[in-house]
C-alpha angles and dihedrals in degrees: 000000000000093000097057111122103233102172093092118049132237088042105239117254111244118214111214112245107214144124113309110224128192098233137005087247089074106104090222090061108114137143130180115259120265108260117198115231112259135166120257115292114282095024105152132226107260125213118181114189117190120184122198131241096352117146124224093257102041100088121076089230086068100038098277132140094239112094111234107169093168092057090048091048092054092043091053090060097028138035135285117218110202096179098053114131141201132190098261095251137064108242095043094048091050094047090049094045096053097041102038087226131109113272098246090050090061093046096257105118089143141356116311094250088064097050120143133186092261112110094239094050106032094102091230116123106215118237088240086073106061113191123244095250091058091049090051095043092051087050094053106272124136107232133200137166120202122187135003125027115181098161101082110109108246090235090059098043101097121106087259097058133166087237099201092114098035118103088251123070104349098042094055096250112133089203134031131181119166143063137306115227143040102296142358141205103260091209098042107023127180102230141187130199106200098323098325122099113240133179127234117265094245150354130269088258088058092050102264120153125160096232093058091044091054091049090049093053092046095051090045093051095048092047091051092047093050091046095051101034110017094166092054116087119222137219110213121182112196112189112170122193085232126140098013114107133300088072100211123168139145114275096238089063093049089052091064088070100044109143093002096116101036091116092063140232098298091058091043091058091056092050092048092047091055093047092049091055091047091051093048095235089125127030119265092245093054113133119223105235119231124258110257116249089239088069116071124233118252092234090059093061119107111262093231091055097049094083091056094048091048089051090052090060093042087058094046092049090049090050093055093047090048091051092049091048091058090045085055092055087058092049090049091053088057090050091049090052090051094239105103097100090049093051122092104223124193113187105186107186100211138001089226140349120302113293121262092182094102094084127240093297104028126240142243091217121030090208090062088062092073105015100046115008090158090065095047094082133148088254091055089051095048092050091053103040093124092053094067113114093011134105088263092067142055094197139179132183131246121270092250091068093048090053091049091051087058094059127182095016136077125259132353143248118338092030103102094174097074132048090242087074100038112027115093129174111242134187127204118197126184110132096177089062107022111070094189121079138182093016134127123235118207102185114124112254139164136207091259086068093071095076097053090044094053090047093051090048091052094046088236118142120227105260121240091208136020126192088350097307125114111240129235109232120261114263098208133070131231118264095206094097088070097049096093102016115065088180097054116128110254116253100198096078102157132041133161124207130198133165127155086346091303097132141187144164128207119200124167094326097319122108131193111189141169128193115214109168137025116229100224095048103090099177138036094039113166118245093196103101092171087068093062115116115230123218129201125211132177100212090182085083102010105060098180101040092250102140115062109209097181097111093046097045110033095156092053089050092049093051091051092048088054090050090054092053091050093050093042090052091051094053105042097258090134134118093045113226114221097164116108119172093032091061091066090059109081092205095054095038094050102236123127116280107217093208116060125186131012099287133065127182120206129183137218114280095024107134147163094038110166118226093253092062097049123074113268109246095172121117093011144078113268145167133217115202126182137180109216138172114218117208123230089255090063140258122301138147140039123324096182132340133181123194127001145235090327091060141309145110136266137193110202148136124256124182089349097306133107115255138182125195130189114194111198106203090315088286100089127034121194120191129189119182145176122242098213126065121253104251120230117268135053116325141163113234121188140184118202118195115197104201115217092221123199095116141333129315094021126146134254148191120264126209124182123207135190114196090343097307121112114246105168145359141193148148135267108199100192133021137190111266099188117018139348098209145350093228113006118105145198123268133183113218097007144035112240123198123007105000125248094219128052087213092077135035133242093261134036091036098118114133108264095223130028131300105203097182145335126214122203115200129182135194113340093001087063091061110098123158097203094038090229134105111222124207089252091055090050089050091053092050090051094050093046087060094058 
């Protein structure tokens, strides 16, 4: 199909112009055969693997302590790129990777949960920037995404969409299996297949882990695709949640690293630095940058805490090796099919630098970091050392380990100014096309270069129009020029960086950078961007940004600062957004709020509702009312639950009686119950929460009602002020994922009877003198929503 015009997509259908005959029996009747759409001859299969929160130095392929034999295997017959860059944060990197445009240009100046109404930060990829999957699909590729998708706007993330920015169908992927959001419980994930919520096939006790599940689905999809259309190439995007927190991994993998990190993060940096030089992934004259003063020395850690800190790194290393192992299963499946050499493989080891969001000492539950920092103490960690990595924890490691994983560079994830946040080791493997093998490429590249590389490899022109919309040019450059020429002059000469007002500009080896905010400081962030101090580095001779030349070369610094402003203006970076907490509030940030008013009606069977699509009951008085039908055998199971083991609340029946549980960060459980059994038949049950007021995160009094009569009361001393969970959801009639209450398990908790509806009311709407909701009141609520 070499004569197919591919500049405008979809490719217009061409109606054959020929003699029209009366019947097919006429000997002059003839039509050209139907030819299925295919890419140009020689277009390869494409597999892009993007790991999560892995620093440049973590993988053994780039000198790190975490064994990654699959990465080493691919590098041995492929190429290592040691100057490949990301955006310093997950949503922006993924949006840039899939579109070939800078992240602000596609509305992803930060994660989707922090979207504002400004064009560079609204989380809405414009239709002028069609994603790679859509371009390939319209050129005859089969397309699939397996794993993490953190590019769906939070106000479009419910099970009813809209799905314009989901992988399927809006993102161009014909098949999607994975999760929507920034992270997921590896033992109890919230999953979607296409746009339908689905549950994992088993429990941790039965051997379930998300990483293995994603690999299984990837292998199955590729096998099916090659079975049904062997002549049709595929584009598969495998984006595991690994190694983003929570760091979850089977115990036998953790045991491999026991004692390996007892010397601490400072000694580990020295070891890694030496290995990196020996491997040739950094030049021999590279300088190891100093540990910032904000990060404590290992020797200054309390002796009694060091075993916990070491265990955190053991878990992380095991998690990365485990992820690489399952990536290896996918690679093996390509080999078994005989297509590995004909597949262009990108193995991008991290969507940003290692994560410094785990605080200075790490945590057993990420939610505690913001919701209850007073409880996340060394003593708490010491008492729970054996929980790390297991289903009993939602753990993250200490900042010192993150900094070590970014050796030899400064800083971590979120900090787009310095290479510790943006430089990720990347491997390109395509033996049937790339003659070189086992070599290192030092040309500067960025994640926006993947799209033009894939299009060049496939022989597909960049389209001028897609789905009737004129397209904005790609911002990246193809990396193909460097495949067989290690000395080739780099073509990506200029690149801006910006994240959370951490800013940088790269131009022909020079970098001007300024750090504005520190990732593990969640409050007290400065909003004065003009006070930020700029640094200047010549990375032509200073590989690691170790020697600040700002004082010596002020004119050079000024010219690069001006260049940053020009590039930032071109790609929607302005206005800079120094606000932090306000951006999580939809009303203050200016993005749509899916829930309007002070009442929300849910119905039986609704499930996997993310927090941002359920009315916010935190920091205010509220009521939960449900109409249920109790079977003759008695009441049991969950009526409604929000959140999970990291925090949340649940209204349920246990041993025939109505119960309410409030789980505060997994550290405090508060229970209120009725003394009498719920009788068989249809009833209205209600929980009223009278909030203490006087600030956020305060306690409240709880009263339970059945058919308007009080049946139980109790007290909740502390509540979540900001968020219950990063990944757990709301369900009516069950509690999916890791359970809110310790009184029931993760499965078999469905309500035994019927839950007809549940109404959530806040503030004045929660006040009801008879503690009942009449049909007329429900009708008024329904009409108010029209």
